[in-house]
C-alpha positions as CSV (number, residue, x, y, z in Angstrom):
1,X,94.8,75.1,112.6
2,X,94.1,75.9,116.2
3,X,93.9,79.6,117.0
4,X,95.0,81.4,120.1
5,X,91.4,82.1,121.3
6,X,90.6,80.5,124.6
7,X,87.9,77.8,124.8
8,X,85.5,78.1,127.7
9,X,83.1,75.3,128.6
10,X,80.0,74.8,130.7
11,X,78.3,77.7,132.4
12,X,79.4,80.7,134.4
13,X,78.5,81.0,138.0
14,X,77.9,84.7,138.6
15,X,78.0,86.6,141.9
16,X,77.1,90.1,142.8
17,X,79.8,91.6,144.9
18,X,77.9,94.0,147.2
19,X,80.7,93.6,149.8
20,X,84.4,92.7,149.5
21,X,84.9,89.0,148.8
22,X,88.2,87.1,148.6
23,X,88.4,85.2,145.3
24,X,89.5,81.6,145.4
25,X,93.1,81.1,144.4
26,X,92.5,77.9,142.6
27,X,89.4,79.0,140.7
28,X,89.1,80.6,137.2
29,X,87.2,83.9,136.9
30,X,85.9,85.9,133.9
31,X,85.9,89.6,134.5
32,X,84.0,91.8,132.0
33,X,85.1,95.4,131.5
34,X,83.3,98.1,129.5
35,X,84.8,101.1,127.8
36,X,83.5,104.7,128.1
37,X,84.7,108.2,127.4
38,X,83.5,111.5,128.7
39,X,80.8,109.7,130.6
40,X,79.4,107.9,127.5
41,X,79.8,104.2,126.6
42,X,81.9,103.4,123.6
43,X,79.8,102.7,120.5
44,X,81.2,99.3,119.6
45,X,80.2,97.8,123.0
46,X,82.8,95.0,122.6
47,X,83.8,94.6,126.2
48,X,87.3,93.7,127.4
49,X,87.3,90.3,128.9
50,X,89.9,89.1,131.5
51,X,90.2,85.3,132.2
52,X,92.3,84.9,135.3
53,X,93.6,81.8,137.0
54,X,96.5,80.8,139.2
55,X,98.7,80.1,136.1
56,X,97.9,82.9,133.7
57,X,95.8,86.0,132.9
58,X,94.2,86.1,129.4
59,X,93.3,89.6,128.1
60,X,90.8,89.3,125.3
61,X,87.4,90.6,124.3
62,X,83.8,89.4,123.8
63,X,84.0,89.3,120.0
64,X,87.1,87.0,120.0
65,X,85.5,84.6,122.5
66,X,82.3,84.5,120.5
67,X,84.3,83.8,117.3
68,X,83.0,87.0,115.7
69,X,86.2,89.1,115.7
70,X,87.5,90.5,112.4
71,X,91.1,89.8,111.4
72,X,93.6,90.8,112.5
73,X,92.9,90.6,116.3
74,X,95.2,90.5,119.3
75,X,95.2,89.0,122.8
76,X,97.6,89.2,125.7
77,X,98.7,86.6,128.2
78,X,100.5,87.1,131.5
79,X,102.2,83.9,132.7
80,X,102.4,83.5,136.4
81,X,104.3,83.7,138.7
82,X,107.1,85.0,136.5
83,X,104.9,87.8,135.1
84,X,106.0,87.2,131.5
85,X,103.9,89.1,129.0
86,X,103.0,87.3,125.7
87,X,101.3,89.1,122.8
88,X,99.3,86.9,120.5
89,X,97.9,87.9,117.1
90,X,95.7,86.1,114.6
91,X,96.5,87.8,111.3
92,X,94.2,85.6,109.2
93,X,92.6,82.1,109.4
94,X,95.9,80.3,109.1
95,X,98.5,83.0,110.1
96,X,99.3,83.5,113.7
97,X,102.2,85.2,115.4
98,X,103.4,85.8,119.0
99,X,106.1,87.6,121.0
100,X,107.2,87.6,124.6
101,X,108.6,90.2,127.0
102,X,110.1,89.3,130.3
103,X,110.6,92.9,131.4
104,X,107.4,94.7,130.3
105,X,105.6,94.2,133.6
106,X,108.6,94.3,136.0
107,X,109.8,97.7,134.8
108,X,106.5,99.5,135.3
109,X,106.8,102.4,137.8
110,X,103.8,103.8,139.7
111,X,103.1,106.7,142.0
112,X,100.7,105.7,144.8
113,X,98.0,108.1,145.8
114,X,96.1,108.1,149.2
115,X,92.7,108.0,147.7
116,X,90.1,105.2,147.5
117,X,86.8,104.4,145.9
118,X,84.4,101.4,145.8
119,X,84.1,99.3,142.6
120,X,82.0,96.1,142.6
121,X,82.0,96.2,146.3
122,X,85.8,96.3,146.6
123,X,87.7,99.2,148.2
124,X,90.2,100.3,145.5
125,X,93.4,102.4,145.8
126,X,94.8,104.5,143.0
127,X,98.2,104.1,141.3
128,X,99.3,106.5,138.6
129,X,101.8,106.2,135.8
130,X,102.7,107.9,132.5
131,X,102.7,106.1,129.1
132,X,103.7,108.1,126.0
133,X,102.8,111.4,127.7
134,X,99.4,109.9,128.7
135,X,98.5,109.8,132.4
136,X,97.1,106.4,133.4
137,X,95.2,106.0,136.7
138,X,94.7,102.4,137.9
139,X,92.1,101.6,140.6
140,X,93.1,98.3,142.2
141,X,92.1,96.2,145.2
142,X,94.5,94.0,147.3
143,X,91.5,92.5,149.1
144,X,90.4,90.3,146.2
145,X,93.3,87.9,146.7
146,X,94.4,87.8,143.1
147,X,96.5,89.9,140.7
148,X,95.1,90.7,137.3
149,X,94.3,93.7,135.1
150,X,92.5,94.5,131.8
151,X,95.7,95.6,130.1
152,X,99.4,94.8,130.7
153,X,99.6,97.7,133.1
154,X,99.3,97.0,136.8
155,X,99.5,93.2,136.7
156,X,101.5,93.2,140.0
157,X,99.3,95.7,141.9
158,X,96.3,93.5,142.8
159,X,93.0,93.2,141.0
160,X,92.7,96.3,138.7
161,X,89.0,97.1,138.4
162,X,89.3,100.4,136.5
163,X,91.8,102.0,134.2
164,X,91.5,105.7,133.3
165,X,93.5,107.5,130.6
166,X,93.9,111.3,130.9
167,X,91.0,111.5,133.2
168,X,88.3,110.9,130.5
169,X,88.7,107.4,128.9
170,X,87.7,104.5,131.1
171,X,87.9,100.7,131.2
172,X,85.7,99.7,134.1
173,X,84.9,96.2,135.5
174,X,81.1,95.5,135.3
175,X,80.9,91.8,136.3
176,X,82.9,89.0,137.9
177,X,82.0,85.4,137.1
178,X,83.5,82.1,138.2
179,X,84.2,79.8,135.3
180,X,83.4,76.2,136.1
181,X,85.9,74.8,133.6
182,X,88.4,76.4,131.2
183,X,91.2,75.3,128.9
184,X,94.2,77.7,129.1
185,X,96.4,78.5,126.2
186,X,99.4,76.2,126.0
187,X,102.4,78.6,125.7
188,X,104.8,75.8,124.9
189,X,102.9,75.0,121.7
190,X,103.2,78.6,120.7
191,X,107.0,78.5,120.5
192,X,107.0,78.0,116.7
193,X,105.0,81.3,116.4
194,X,107.3,83.4,118.5
195,X,109.1,86.3,116.9
196,X,110.9,89.4,118.3
197,X,108.8,92.2,119.5
198,X,109.7,94.6,116.7
199,X,108.9,92.1,114.0
200,X,105.6,91.2,115.8
201,X,104.5,94.8,115.8
202,X,105.5,95.3,112.2
203,X,103.6,92.1,110.9
204,X,100.5,93.0,113.0
205,X,100.5,96.6,111.7
206,X,101.0,95.6,108.0
207,X,98.2,93.0,108.2
208,X,95.7,95.8,108.8
209,X,95.9,97.1,105.2
210,X,96.7,96.0,101.7
211,X,100.1,96.8,100.2
212,X,100.7,96.8,96.5
213,X,104.5,96.5,95.9
214,X,105.1,98.2,92.5
215,X,108.8,98.8,92.4
216,X,111.6,97.6,94.6
217,X,115.0,99.3,94.4
218,X,114.6,100.0,90.6
219,X,117.1,102.2,88.8
220,X,115.9,105.3,86.9
221,X,118.8,106.5,84.8
222,X,119.7,107.6,81.3
223,X,121.2,105.1,78.9
224,X,120.9,104.4,75.1
225,X,119.1,101.1,75.3
226,X,117.2,100.6,78.5
227,X,116.3,97.0,79.2
228,X,112.8,95.9,80.2
229,X,111.7,92.5,81.5
230,X,108.4,90.6,81.8
231,X,106.9,93.0,84.4
232,X,108.9,96.2,84.5
233,X,109.2,98.3,81.4
234,X,111.8,101.1,80.8
235,X,111.2,104.0,78.4
236,X,112.5,107.4,77.4
237,X,116.2,106.4,77.8
238,X,115.4,104.6,81.1
239,X,113.9,107.7,82.8
240,X,110.4,106.3,82.9
241,X,109.7,102.9,84.5
242,X,106.2,101.4,84.3
243,X,104.4,98.3,85.5
244,X,100.8,97.0,85.2
245,X,99.2,96.7,88.6
246,X,95.9,95.0,89.6
247,X,94.0,97.0,92.1
248,X,91.5,95.3,94.4
249,X,87.8,96.1,94.5
250,X,87.3,98.1,97.7
251,X,84.6,100.5,99.0
252,X,86.0,104.0,99.6
253,X,89.4,103.1,101.1
254,X,92.1,105.5,102.1
255,X,94.9,105.1,99.5
256,X,98.5,106.2,100.0
257,X,101.5,106.4,97.7
258,X,104.8,105.5,99.4
259,X,108.0,106.3,97.5
260,X,111.7,106.1,98.6
261,X,114.5,107.6,96.5
262,X,118.3,107.8,96.7
263,X,121.0,108.9,94.3
264,X,122.8,106.3,92.4
265,X,125.1,108.8,90.6
266,X,123.0,111.9,89.8
267,X,123.8,114.7,92.3
268,X,121.1,117.2,91.2
269,X,117.6,118.0,92.3
270,X,115.2,116.6,89.6
271,X,111.5,116.7,88.8
272,X,109.8,113.4,89.6
273,X,106.3,112.1,89.1
274,X,104.3,109.0,90.1
275,X,101.4,108.6,87.6
276,X,98.8,106.4,86.1
277,X,98.7,106.0,82.3
278,X,95.0,105.9,81.2
279,X,94.3,103.4,78.3
280,X,90.6,104.0,78.0
281,X,90.8,105.9,74.7
282,X,92.3,105.3,71.2
283,X,95.7,106.8,72.1
284,X,97.6,106.6,75.3
285,X,101.0,107.6,76.6
286,X,101.9,103.9,76.3
287,X,101.7,104.2,72.5
288,X,104.2,107.1,72.7
289,X,106.5,105.3,75.1
290,X,106.6,102.2,72.9
291,X,106.9,104.1,69.6
292,X,107.4,107.8,69.5
293,X,106.2,111.0,71.1
294,X,105.0,111.9,67.7
295,X,101.9,109.7,68.1
296,X,100.5,112.0,70.8
297,X,97.9,114.7,70.1
298,X,99.5,118.2,69.9
299,X,98.3,121.3,71.9
300,X,98.9,124.5,70.0
301,X,98.2,127.9,71.7
302,X,99.8,130.0,69.0
303,X,103.1,130.7,70.6
304,X,105.0,128.8,67.9
305,X,105.6,125.5,69.7
306,X,103.8,122.2,69.6
307,X,103.1,120.5,73.0
308,X,102.6,116.8,72.8
309,X,100.2,114.8,75.0
310,X,99.3,117.7,77.3
311,X,95.5,118.1,77.2
312,X,92.6,115.7,77.0
313,X,90.9,115.1,73.6
314,X,88.2,112.8,72.3
315,X,90.9,110.2,71.5
316,X,93.4,110.8,74.4
317,X,93.6,111.1,78.2
318,X,96.7,112.7,79.7
319,X,98.5,110.9,82.5
320,X,97.0,111.1,85.9
321,X,99.6,112.4,88.4
322,X,99.4,110.7,91.7
323,X,102.3,112.5,93.3
324,X,104.8,115.2,92.2
325,X,108.1,114.9,94.0
326,X,111.6,116.3,93.7
327,X,114.8,114.5,94.3
328,X,117.3,116.2,96.7
329,X,120.9,116.9,95.9
330,X,122.6,113.5,95.9
331,X,121.2,111.8,99.0
332,X,122.8,108.4,99.4
333,X,125.5,108.4,96.8
334,X,127.1,111.7,97.9
335,X,126.8,111.2,101.7
336,X,130.6,111.1,101.7
337,X,130.6,114.9,101.3
338,X,130.9,115.5,105.1
339,X,130.0,118.7,106.9
340,X,130.4,119.2,110.6
341,X,127.2,118.5,112.6
342,X,125.4,117.3,109.4
343,X,124.2,113.7,109.5
344,X,122.9,113.1,106.0
345,X,119.7,111.0,105.5
346,X,120.4,107.6,103.7
347,X,117.4,108.1,101.5
348,X,114.3,110.2,101.1
349,X,110.8,109.0,102.0
350,X,107.7,110.5,100.3
351,X,104.1,109.6,101.3
352,X,100.9,111.1,100.0
353,X,97.2,110.5,100.3
354,X,95.7,109.9,96.8
355,X,92.3,108.5,97.9
356,X,90.3,110.9,95.7
357,X,91.8,109.3,92.6
358,X,91.1,105.6,93.5
359,X,87.7,105.4,91.7
360,X,89.6,105.3,88.4
361,X,91.6,102.3,89.5
362,X,89.1,100.4,91.7
363,X,89.0,96.7,90.7
364,X,91.0,97.4,87.5
365,X,94.4,96.8,86.0
366,X,96.3,100.0,85.4
367,X,99.8,101.1,84.3
368,X,101.7,102.7,87.2
369,X,104.8,104.7,86.3
370,X,107.6,106.8,87.9
371,X,109.5,109.5,86.0
372,X,112.7,111.2,87.2
373,X,114.2,113.6,84.6
374,X,118.0,113.1,84.5
375,X,120.8,112.6,82.0
376,X,123.0,110.5,84.4
377,X,124.2,107.0,83.8
378,X,123.9,106.1,87.5
379,X,120.7,108.1,88.0
380,X,118.5,107.2,91.0
381,X,117.1,104.2,92.8
382,X,113.4,104.1,93.8
383,X,111.0,101.8,95.6
384,X,107.2,102.3,95.3
385,X,104.3,100.9,97.3
386,X,100.6,101.8,97.2
387,X,98.8,101.0,100.4
388,X,95.0,100.7,100.7
389,X,93.2,101.1,104.1
390,X,89.6,100.2,104.6
391,X,87.1,102.1,106.7
392,X,88.4,105.7,106.6
393,X,86.3,107.6,104.1
394,X,82.7,108.7,103.9
395,X,79.9,106.5,102.6
396,X,80.0,105.4,98.9
397,X,78.9,108.0,96.3
398,X,79.2,108.0,92.5
399,X,82.5,109.8,92.2
400,X,83.7,111.3,88.9
401,X,87.5,111.5,88.2
402,X,88.3,113.1,84.8
403,X,91.9,113.8,83.8
404,X,92.1,117.1,82.0
405,X,95.7,118.2,81.5
406,X,99.3,117.5,82.5
407,X,102.2,119.6,81.2
408,X,104.9,117.7,83.0
409,X,107.0,116.3,80.1
410,X,107.6,112.8,81.5
411,X,109.1,111.9,78.0
412,X,111.5,114.8,78.3
413,X,114.4,112.5,77.4
414,X,112.5,111.2,74.3
415,X,111.8,114.7,72.9
416,X,108.6,115.8,74.6
417,X,108.4,119.6,74.7
418,X,109.0,121.6,77.9
419,X,105.9,123.4,79.3
420,X,106.5,126.9,78.0
421,X,103.0,127.4,76.7
422,X,102.4,130.1,79.4
423,X,104.5,132.6,77.3
424,X,101.1,133.2,75.5
425,X,98.1,134.9,77.1
426,X,96.1,131.8,76.2
427,X,98.2,129.7,78.4
428,X,96.9,126.1,78.7
429,X,93.3,125.6,77.8
430,X,91.2,122.4,77.6
431,X,87.6,121.7,76.7
432,X,85.6,118.8,78.1
433,X,82.0,117.5,78.0
434,X,79.9,116.3,80.9
435,X,77.2,113.8,80.1
436,X,75.5,114.4,83.5
437,X,75.4,117.3,86.0
438,X,78.3,117.3,88.4
439,X,77.9,118.4,92.0
440,X,80.5,120.0,94.1
441,X,83.1,119.9,91.3
442,X,86.8,120.5,92.2
443,X,90.0,120.8,90.2
444,X,92.9,118.8,91.7
445,X,95.7,121.1,90.6
446,X,99.4,120.6,91.0
447,X,101.8,123.4,89.9
448,X,105.6,124.0,90.1
449,X,107.7,126.6,88.4
450,X,111.1,125.8,86.9
451,X,114.1,127.1,85.0
452,X,115.5,130.5,84.0
453,X,118.4,130.6,86.5
454,X,118.3,133.3,89.3
455,X,115.7,135.4,87.5
456,X,113.6,132.5,86.3
457,X,110.3,131.3,87.5
458,X,111.9,128.7,89.8
459,X,113.0,131.5,92.0
460,X,110.5,134.3,91.2
461,X,106.9,134.1,92.6
462,X,104.3,134.0,89.8
463,X,100.5,134.2,90.1
464,X,98.6,131.1,88.8
465,X,95.0,131.9,87.6
466,X,92.3,129.3,86.9
467,X,89.5,130.2,84.5
468,X,86.2,128.2,84.1
469,X,84.1,129.0,81.0
470,X,86.0,132.4,80.6
471,X,85.5,133.4,84.2
472,X,88.2,133.6,86.8
473,X,87.5,131.1,89.7
474,X,90.8,130.9,91.5
475,X,94.1,132.7,91.7
476,X,97.1,132.2,94.0
477,X,100.9,132.5,94.0
478,X,102.5,129.0,94.7
479,X,105.6,129.4,96.8
480,X,107.7,127.4,99.3
481,X,109.8,129.1,102.0
482,X,110.6,126.0,104.0
483,X,113.2,124.4,101.8
484,X,116.0,124.9,104.4
485,X,114.1,122.4,106.6
486,X,115.3,119.6,104.3
487,X,119.0,120.4,104.4
488,X,119.9,116.9,105.8
489,X,118.6,115.3,102.6
490,X,120.9,117.4,100.4
491,X,124.6,116.4,100.8
492,X,125.6,117.6,97.3
493,X,123.8,121.0,97.5
494,X,126.0,123.8,96.4
495,X,127.1,126.3,99.1
496,X,127.3,130.1,98.4
497,X,129.5,132.9,99.8
498,X,126.4,134.2,101.5
499,X,126.4,131.2,103.8
500,X,123.3,129.7,102.2
501,X,123.1,126.4,100.4
502,X,121.2,125.9,97.1
503,X,118.7,123.6,98.8
504,X,117.8,126.4,101.3
505,X,116.4,128.7,98.6
506,X,112.7,129.3,98.3
507,X,111.1,128.1,95.2
508,X,107.9,128.1,93.1
509,X,106.0,125.5,95.1
510,X,108.7,122.9,95.6
511,X,111.9,122.1,97.5
512,X,114.6,119.6,96.8
513,X,113.6,116.4,98.6
514,X,109.8,117.1,99.0
515,X,106.4,116.3,97.7
516,X,104.3,119.2,96.2
517,X,100.7,118.9,97.5
518,X,97.8,119.5,95.2
519,X,95.6,122.6,95.5
520,X,91.9,122.0,95.5
521,X,90.0,124.5,93.4
522,X,86.3,124.7,94.0
523,X,84.2,124.9,90.8
524,X,80.7,124.6,92.2
525,X,78.0,122.6,90.5
526,X,78.5,122.0,86.8
527,X,75.7,121.4,84.3
528,X,75.9,118.7,81.7
529,X,77.4,119.9,78.4
530,X,80.7,121.4,77.3
531,X,83.0,123.4,79.5
532,X,86.4,125.0,79.3
533,X,89.2,125.3,81.9
534,X,92.2,127.5,81.3
535,X,95.4,128.1,83.3
536,X,97.4,131.3,82.8
537,X,100.7,132.2,84.4
538,X,102.8,135.3,83.6
539,X,105.9,133.2,82.7
540,X,109.2,135.0,82.5
541,X,111.1,135.4,79.3
542,X,114.1,133.3,78.3
543,X,117.4,134.2,80.0
544,X,120.4,133.4,77.9
545,X,120.1,129.8,77.0
546,X,117.6,129.0,79.8
547,X,113.8,129.2,79.6
548,X,111.3,129.1,82.4
549,X,108.6,126.4,82.4
550,X,105.6,125.4,84.5
551,X,104.6,121.8,85.2
552,X,100.9,121.8,85.9
553,X,98.4,118.9,86.2
554,X,94.7,119.0,86.6
555,X,92.0,116.4,87.4
556,X,88.3,117.2,87.6
557,X,86.6,115.6,90.6
558,X,82.9,115.6,91.6
559,X,79.8,113.7,92.4
560,X,77.1,112.8,89.9
C-alpha cells in the first residue's frame, strides 16, 4: 500500500543565501529546520523538513523522507491557495488515516512587533501568538516570494524561517534547496482515509501504546448462581470476575491500569480491588474460587480466628493487588437524586501506574480479576484496560517482585474471613526466603481501615508499623482528608444535620470514588536467607455488631 510519504527524485540544487533572494513561484524547494532549546541542539537531530511548491506545503522530517521513521508518524499538508490543513498519519505498515481542517489556518491571530533580524540572508519580521498558554514567536520574511512555515502556524504570513516557543525552544531554518523534480501527495486519493479531527487524534494517540482490553461493561453483583462464559469467569456469588490475559514481552514499559465503574443498583461505597492471581505454586486463589475457600492455607496469629489465603507459604502465593479502589455512593444509577448546583458524574474513572509489578507478567499469561464487595442484585458495572507504553523507564535490570501478603478478603461473599488479625499484638506476620542478595529492597504497601461505625477504624486514625526481622523500619498513620473533593461522584451519599455528606468525611486512607496509592517502604539491602516482615495496627475493639478491619497488601520489590 502506498504511504503518505512524499517521493523526491533526482538531486537537490543548493544555494547559499548571503543576501535576500526571491524564490521562484513555479519551483519546488526543500527547507531544512533544526530544533534547539536553551541554546543547545536537540539530541535526536531529526530535522523538520518543509517541501514547498505553488500547490502545497508538506511538513515532514528527515527520518520519514529516508524511510527510517518509527510508527506511528505524522505529516501535515497545507493545500494552496485555499489554505486547507491536512493531517496525515501512518499508524503501521498498512494503516493510514487523515483529517482536514478548513479553518485552522484562517482563524490564527497574531500580534505584529516592529522588530527584525536576519536569517539565511532574509530580513525577518516578528509575529507573536499564544497557543495553550505558550507564547509563540514567528520570524518570517515577505521578501522570499512564497508562503510556508515549519508548522501549521503562520502559513499566511510569508516564509517563516524560525519559530520560538516561550523564548527558549527553537525551530530554525538552516538550508534552502531547490528540488529538480518532486511528486506531490495526491489529496483526492486520500479521501478514503479521511476521518473527523477528534477521531483522528484519538486513533493516532492510541496507536502509540498497547491496550489490553480485559473487561468491557461487565456486571459485578451478588446472585446465587453466577454464570461464566468461555473467557470471563464469575466467582464468589458474582462479586469476583476473572479473565486470563496474555501480556506481551516488553523491555521496561510504563504500565497503567484503567478502570471505570458505575452503579447498576448498589448505592453504597464498597471496597474494590484489581489483582493478579499467581498460579506458580501448588495452591492458588483460583483453586478456592473454583472449589472452596477451605483449600487455602490458614494464617493463625492466636486471636482465635483463622484467616484464609492471607500470607505467602511454600505452597501458596497471595493475590497481587494492582489497584485498590473504592466505589462512590451510587454514581450512575442514582444520578436521579438531584441537588441544586450538583451535576453528578456519569461514572468514575480510576487510573494508576503499576509498572513496578510488570516483571511478574512480562511475556506471560496471567489471571486478571476485579472484586467489588456487595450484596446487591444489580451491583456495579466495570470496564478494565491495561495500557503498556514503551520507552519511559530506566534501563533493564533484574527486578524481583515477590508477593508476601494480602488481607483483603476478595472472597468475602464466599466465606473468607475479614482482616481482624490486628486485634492481636502479633498482627500479620510472614516469613520469606531469598535465594540471592537483594539490593534496594522496598515493600509496596497498601493499607485501608474499615468498619466499626463512628468510633471504628474507618473514621479513627490508627498508626501502621512495619517490622523487618523484629526491628521497626517504618511507621505512619494513613489518613485521607480530601474526600469532599469527590462529592460529584456520590449522588446517593447520606446527608447529615451538620450540613456534611457521608462522602465528605475523612477516612483511614480512602475516600468513596478514589484509588488508594501504595506506600513505598524502604528496607535497604537484604542478604540471602530467611526474613520476616510484620505489620501491626492498634485496631479498635468491636462496637455492638460491627468490627473494625484493615485491608493491607504487601509486595517485596528489589534488584538482584
